[in-house]
N, C-alpha and C positions, 0 to 999 in steps of 0.2 A: 674445498672443491678441487677436484683433480683436473689439472690442465692437460688437454690432449694435444700432443705435438704430432703433426703430420710430417712425415719424412718422405721425400720424393722417392719414387720407385727407382731401383737401379736400372740404368740404361742397358738395353739389350745390345749385345754385340751385333754389328752389321752382318746381314746374311744376304745370300742371293746376289742380285745385281749390284747392290750397294757395296758388298764386300769385294766384289770383283773390281768395281770402279776405285775403291779405296786402295786396293793393292796395285792397280794399274797406275794410280796417281803417285804412288810411292816411287815409281821409276819414271822420272820426268822425261828421260830420253825417249821412252816409248811413244810419247805424244808427238815428239819430233818426227819419228818414223811414220806414225799414222798420218800426220799432216802431209808429209812428202808423198806418201803412197797415194793419198786422195788427190793431190795436185797432179800427179803423173797420170792417174786414171782419167781425171777430168780433161787434161791436155790431150790425151789419146782420143777420148770420145768426141771432143769438140775441135779436133785437128782441122777439119775443113773451114771452121770459122776463125781459128787462131793463126793458121798458116798464112804468111803474107804473100806467098806465091804458090803456083802449082808445083808440086815436088817433082814432076816428070818433065816440066817445061825446060828446054835447053836453049841457051843463048851463048854461042861460041865467043861472041865479042866480050862477054862478061866473065869468061872462065877464069878460075883461080884468083878471084878478087878477094882481097882481105876484108874483114868486117867493116861495113859502112852503115849509114842510116837506112839505106834501102835493103841491104842484106846484112842483118845484124851478126850473123855468124859466117859471112863470106859465101863464096860459091865454089863448087867443085870443078873438076876438069872439064865437064860438059856445060858449065855455066848454070847449073841448077842451084837453087837456094838451099843452103845447108840447114837453116833453121826449119824450113818447111819439111825437108826430108827427115829431120830429127823428130818432129812431131808425128809424122805418119809412121816413122819407124817404131815409135812407142806402141802403136797399135799392134804391129806384128809381134813385137816382143811380149806384150801382155797376152795376146790371143794364144800364142804358142805356149807361153809359160803357164797360164791359167789352165788351158786345155790339157796339157800334159800332166800338170799336178792333180787336177780333178780325176783324170782317168787312173793315174797311178794310185791316188788315195782310195778310190772305189775298189779297184781290183786288189791292191795290196792289203787293204783292210779286210776284205772278204776272205782272201787266202789265209791271212794271219789268224782271223777269228775261227775259221773252220779248222785250221791245223791245231790251234790251241784247244778247241772244244772237243774235237774227235780224238786227237792224240794218236798213239799207236803208229801203224805203218803209214797212214796218210800224213801224219805230222812229219815223220822222218823224210818221206819222199818230197813233200812240199818244201821243207826247209833246206833239203839238199839242193833242190832246184834253185831256191833263192840264193844259196851260197855260191852256186855256179855263176849266177848273174853278178853277184857281188865281187867275184874274182876279177872281173873286167872293170877297169876304170870307166866311169860314166861317159866321158868324152870318147874313149876308144870304142866302146860298145855302140854309142850313138853314131859314130862315124861309120862303123861297119854296116849298120842297118840302113842308114841313109844312102850309103854308096851302093848297096844292093837294090834298094827300092826306088831310088831317085829323089832328088831334092825338091819335093813338093810339101806344102804345109801339112796335109794329113800325115805324110810319111815322117816328117820331122817331129810332129806331136807324138806319133806312135813310138818313134825311136827314143825320145826323151822320157816318155812315160814308162817304157820298158826298163830303162835304167833306174827308175825311181821306185818301181814296185817292191823290190826286196826290202827297202828301208821301211816302208809302211807296213809290210807284212811282219817284220820283226817287232815294230812298235805295237802292233795290234795283238800279236800272239802272246807275249809275256803277260799283260794284264788279264787276258782272257783265261789263261791257265790259273792265274791267282784268284780270279773271281768265280770260276765254275764250281768251286767247293764252298762258297759262302752260303749262309743259311737261307737268304732270300731266293737264291737259285735252287737250292734243294726244295724249298717250299713250292716254287713254281713247277718243278718236276712232279712233286707229290700231287699237285692240283691237275696234272695232266697237260700242262702247257707243251706245245710242240717246240722242237729245237729252234725252229725259225723264229718263233715268238720270243723265246728266251734271249736269243742272240740279238735280235733287232730292237726289242723293247726294254730289255733289262741290262744286257752287257754293253751294247753299243753306246747308249747314252752316257755310261760311266767312263768309257775309254775314249770317247770322241774328243774331249778337251786335249788330251795328249796328241791325238792325231792332227787336230787343228793347228797346234803349235808346230808340229813337224811340217805340215803343209805350208805354213807361212815361211819357214826357213828354207824348205825345198823349192819353193817358187823362185827364190833368188838363184838357186843353183840351176833351175831350168832356164831362166833368162840368160844366165852366164853361158850355159851349154849351147843355147841357140846362137848366141853371138860368136862363140868359138867355131861352131860349124859353118856359120856364114863367113867368118874370117878366112877359113881354109878353102872356101869355094863350094861348100855343100849346103848353103842356105838357099833361100828363095832366089830365083833367077832375076838378074837385072832386067828392067830398071826399078823393080820393087824396092823401096827404101827399107833397109834393115840396119840396125846399129852395128852389127858385126860386119856387114857388107860395106858400110860407110867407113869403118876403120880400115878395112882392107884397101879400099879405093884411096883413102887418104894416106895410107902408109907408103904408097908409091911416090907421093909428093911431100914426104914428111919434112924434108929440109927446107923447101920453099914455101909450103902451105901447111904448116903444122896444125892449124885450126881444124882441118878436115878430119884428122884422126883424134884430136884432143876432145872435140865437142861430143861425139858419141861415146868415147871412152869415159868421160866425166859423167855422162848420163847413166851409163851402166853402173859406174861406181856409186853414184848417189842412190839409185834404185835398190841395188843389192844391200848397201849400208842401211837404208831405211827399212827394208824388209827384215834385216837382222835385228834392228832396234825394236821393231814391232813384235817380232817373235819372242825376244827376251821379255818384253812387257807382258805378252800373253802368258808366257810360262810362269812369270812371277804371280800373275793374277789367278791362274788356274791351279797351280800346285798348292795344295793345302798347307804343306810344311812351310813353304816360302811365304804364303799369305799370313800365317800366324805370326811370322817374325816381323811383319810390317806394322 
């Protein structure tokens, strides 16, 4: 009598979300970045509940106090609580950074996809315009725009977004050119699909992961640019708390009250570092070549 031996079926390699999580887990530092980003976002959202004092309340008698139990990060020149201003300043940095990044991602991706899809003269003119914007350092271009329009939140968001558009356009253009000759794109054309449908339903989902990684990394640059503009006096007007403005105010008392400049400087450093860790993790999880190596 022949004995039948059942062998277990070979396990299938992880696909979809499980593959992304497996690749993301391979880079443990990316989880650190994700946790820090989540904590900063929650701190900004719940700033009214977490802040021990009113960030705009002045107390001249308590000005330039070192860290104490009542003021964990000390007070500034006007007696305002540094920790409370730091929490509310996170709101400004995130609103400006996320707003500028989303606008730049939308406009830059649209320009890059259209340039790569249409090619010819439109591609040449669009990319030459992007090269002109890239010729200016992001901080200098943002400084020029804010100086002309005025230091308000919409103007700062628009200025930072304009400096970021060329990067997203370049990221979107190259894969669009590579994909428009693929078989499934040709099949869509043969079926009579419109250019808009092909771009939005077939090309965009395939290139969006690369754009998402760039958006994560560029968000750190947007936050840093906003802080730089505020430091040189082109941020939101006082007494609105901003991290760059706090560094500028603390710099005037750096020898006697170093904590005023160190606290917002460390906050910017931690957020930028966390976003870069998160971006590296997303890149490793999304890039199929890197994912196969994990």
